[in-house]
N, C-alpha and C positions, 0 to 999 in steps of 0.2 A: 384391317391385318390389327393383331390382338397389342395391347402395350403392356410388358416389359417390365417389371421392378427386378430389382434383382437380391437377395436377404443371402447374404455368405452368399453356398455354393447353389442354392436351388430358388428358382426365380419364380413367381410367380405371377401368373396374366389376369388380367385386371377385366376380362370377357368373359371369362371363363374358370370358373372353383376349381382346374382337375391344376395340382403339381407341376409342374414342368424339372427332369433335373436334366444338369447338363451334366459332363463330362469332365475329369479330374486330369488337370495336366501335368505328370509332374514334376516337367521340366520347373516347373513353377516350381517348386516347393524345392529343390535341392541347389538351385544359385543355392551361392553363398549371398549373406551381406556382410557390404563392404561401409563403415560407420565414415559418410561423411562428415569433415572438417568445414564448421566455417568460417568467411576468408573474411568475415568485416573486424576493422580495425582495437583492439581494443583504450576503450572510453577513459579518456585520464579522472584526474578526479576533478580537476579543473574545469573539464568540457561536462561532467556530472551534475555540480553544482547549479554552471551554469546554465542547462537545460531545464535544471527543476525552477531557477531562482527566475527564468522566463516562461516557463509554466503556468507557477501562479502568479508572476502580474502580467498575465494578458488581461485586459482590458473589462473584455466579455465574458473570464471565468464566471458559471455559476455554482450555486452550492454544492453537486451533485459531482460536479469538474474538481473542485479541493474535496469534497471526504473521497471523491476517486482515489487522486493523486497524494493522500497524503495517508491509503489504507498504501497506497504499491508503496509506497518506501516508509511502511511502518512493516509490510512483506522482508521489505531486506537487511541483511544483517550488516546495519551502521545505524549509529546517532548524526541527526544532519547538523550539515554546520549550521550560524545562527545565522549568518544570511539568508539561507532556502527558510532560518524559522521564521524572519522578519519579515521575509515575501508573503507566504502564508499568511500569514498572522494580518498585513495590512488583503491582505484576498479578503478574509472573514469577516474585516470589517467592509470592503467595501461589497459584500454583498448581507453586512448587519447580521454577522452567526456569534454572537460574543459564548455564546454555550460553544458551540465548536473549536472557536479560538479556546478557551478551556481543555475541554475534552486530548485538543492536540498536546497541551503544555505537559497532562497529567499526563498525555500515554510517553510523551518525550522524557516525561522524571522518570514513572515506573522502570522505562528502555534507559536510563544512564544509572538511575541506582544498582543494575544489577550488576553491572561491572566496575563503576568506581565511583565514590563517592566521591568523589572530586569532580566529573563534570557535570552534573545539573548547579554545581554554584555557579560555573562556568559559564556555562551557555545561560542561565538566569544573570547573570554580571553583563554576559553580549544582550539581551534583547531587551535589559531595563529600560533605557530610554525610549523604544520602539511601546514597546509596557506601558505605560508612561504617557505617552503620543495618544495615545487608544482610546486609552481607558479598559487593559483587559484587565482580568483578573489573575492571580498567578493562585494555581492549586493551596498554596497556603497558607493566604490569604482569605480562599476561601474554605479553611477547615475540610479539607480531603487531602491529606497529609497526615491526620487519626482518622483510626473509623467511629464512626458514629455512638454504633452501641461493643461496645470493644469491652472487656473485663481486663481490668488490672492485674498486673504479674500481679505472680503469687509473692515476688522476688522485694516484689512494692508495696506490697500487704505488711 
């Protein structure tokens, strides 16, 4: 018996090189599509925060998992709460990845300064004790807040 591989509306036989056409069933295409709504309950902000804090506080987390979590949260339209940031910074320290911690702070700084100039100073104030305890530098400490090869503005000259 020939093994068939279905491709679209046609099948290719693995034992023979000929093309086998399948008849179209018009009733398949005439059925009205209905949209099924999700029955999941809406996650509250507190549940969201505790889920991500638990994710970053896992003892067996590795650098790949941290990057995956950071990328997933960065794609969302939000700025994480300081307790999530602290959990992520602690995870970066556990895997000994200082550069990831600094880049994470840089991404949060960029995302928070787009909306309001008051969010980043507040976040920095909240996570400052953790930064000192872990020895993590802020982007401003490393000079990442100013472009390295930027020309002076015409107004400054």
